[in-house]
N, C-alpha and C positions, 0 to 999 in steps of 0.2 A: 505495498499500498504506500501511496505516496503523499508526505505532507506537504500543511502551507501553514503560515505562521500568520494572523491576522491582526491589527490593534486594535481599536473599536471604535472610539468616536472623531468621526469624521475619515473613518473608513466603511465602518459596516453600520451609520447612526450618526445622523447632522451631528455637529459639532457645539459647543455655548464656550463661549471665553467665560461665561456665571458657572461654569460646571453643568451635566448631567445629572440633578438630585433625585428624582422620583421616575416610578416606569412611566408616568403620562408625561414625563418631561423628555420621554426615552422613547425615539421618532427614525424607523429607518430611510435611509436615502433610498435614494427610487434605484431600482437594478440590483441593488446589495442583494438581496435575500434571494434574489431569481441566481445572481452568480452564486453564491455556498452552494446552491443545490445543484449547479452542473459541476462544481469541486464534485459533492458529493457522488453524482452519477459518474463520474472522472473515479471513484474510488478514489479519490481524497481523504488524505483524514485533515480535520480543519479548528484549527487548536488557535483561538484569543489573547494573545499578550501586550495587555493593558494597565498603563498606570491611572490610580483611581488614587491618587493628593486629599479628593474629597472626604476622605473618610478622616483623614486625618486631621484637617480643616476643620473637621466637624460641621459641615455640609449637610452628611448623610451616614448613616448605620452599616455594620453591613449586612441585617437584615434587609435594608432599602435596596443596596447594592445587587446582593441575592436576588432581591425581586425583579429588579431591571434586567439580571442577568435569566433569569424563569423567561421573561416578558421576550427577548433579542431569542432566545433558543424556540417559546414556539412561535414565531413571526416567522424566521426561518426555515422550524419544519411545515409551516401551512405552507409555502415555498415550494417543500420538497425535498429539502436540505438539511444536514442535522450541521453541527459544530461537536465535536467530542471532546474536548475541554476547553477551559477559562484558568488559565492566569494571570493572576493579578497584584500591584502594590501598594499596599493600600497606605504607605508612609509619603510623608510631607516631603519639598527638592532638600531640606535642612537637615533632615534625618540621616543622613549616613548612610544608610542601608545601601544594601546592593543587590537590590531586586529594581531598582526605578531607571527605567533605560535615560539618559541614553547608557548606563549598565550594564554590564550583560547578564545579572545575574536569576535576570527572569527566564532569558535565551538558555542558560546553562540548568534552572529546575528544570525547561521540559528536557532536554538533552538526557538526563536521569532520568526524572518520572518516566518518561516513552523508552527507556534504550535505547538513546539512537542517536549520531552526534551531525545537527544543525548543517555541518558544510556543506551549500550548494540548493538546500531547503529555501521556497519562493518566502519572503518576510516582506510583505507590503505594510507602509506605514505614509500617513499623510505630513510628519514632523524630521525631524533632522534626527531627534534623538532614537526615533524606530530606527531609522536607517545604521547609526551609529552601534547600536545595538545588536542590530543584526550581523553587521560588516564586523562587529568584534569577535562572533564564532563563526564566522567563516558563511551566511547565509546568506542566498541572490538580495538584494537590496532592493524594492522595487517601491517607488513613489508614487503614491497617487494624485490626484488635482483637487481633488474632494478636499473638506476641511478646510486643513489650513494648509495643504498642500502646495499649493500656488506661490505661498507665501514663503515657501520651502523650497522653493524651486528657484526664486532667485536668495535667496541667503544660497545652495548647495551650488549656484556654480562660482563662489567665493571657495568653497569648501575642495579640497583635497577626494572627496568622493565622488563630485561631479562627473569621473569617468567610470564610473561602474556601477552608477544606479542605473536601473532601466525607468522609463516617466511612463505616463498614461490616466489618461480624464481621471478614471474614478475604475473601481474595484471593477465591476464589469467587464471594463476594456484589458481590463490589467487580465482579469480570467476567458478572456476570448481570445487572447494571447497565448497563455500561458497551456490553455489546451488543444490549440491547435499547434505546436510547439511537439505540446505531448503524444499528437495526431502525426506529426509529422517522424517522429522520433520511431514510434511502434509503426509506420509503413515500411520505413527502413530496414528495420530491424527482421522486416520480414520478407522481404526481397535477397 
């Protein structure tokens, strides 16, 4: 089975500078649930890796975060998809943890728990910190322009990451490219 790692806010659902603090505020981005469904149908194991500092800031608690994630899984399931695991960092930016992206701790935890390496695994995000965490473990960093992605694209131009990061308009476009690439690989191996 193939693996993919997705950021949550700005990739799967609408992002907010005021944080997503309730299931009611959590809203899918157009086409994202269907994109995850296409990944599921193509036998990808879909994992979400998300910073959720709103917990440390007191904007919401773990119970609310769990309800938000239940809604996300329900919405994706209604489209025919599945999220196999959700990893999150509940810490604030000044807490000094190892799991908050751009540090690679959350990605290392994914490797440990799934007993695999993320080297070459697609990791899709909308922020520079998503890309930095992905590249720290050798994952294939992919930037989407949804969420904060347009701003990140401008910042990326000044970063050494610019040469290796792939860029797509949104999750649906990134998934289309990945599945097309997988199809080409499958066809060439059959020849």
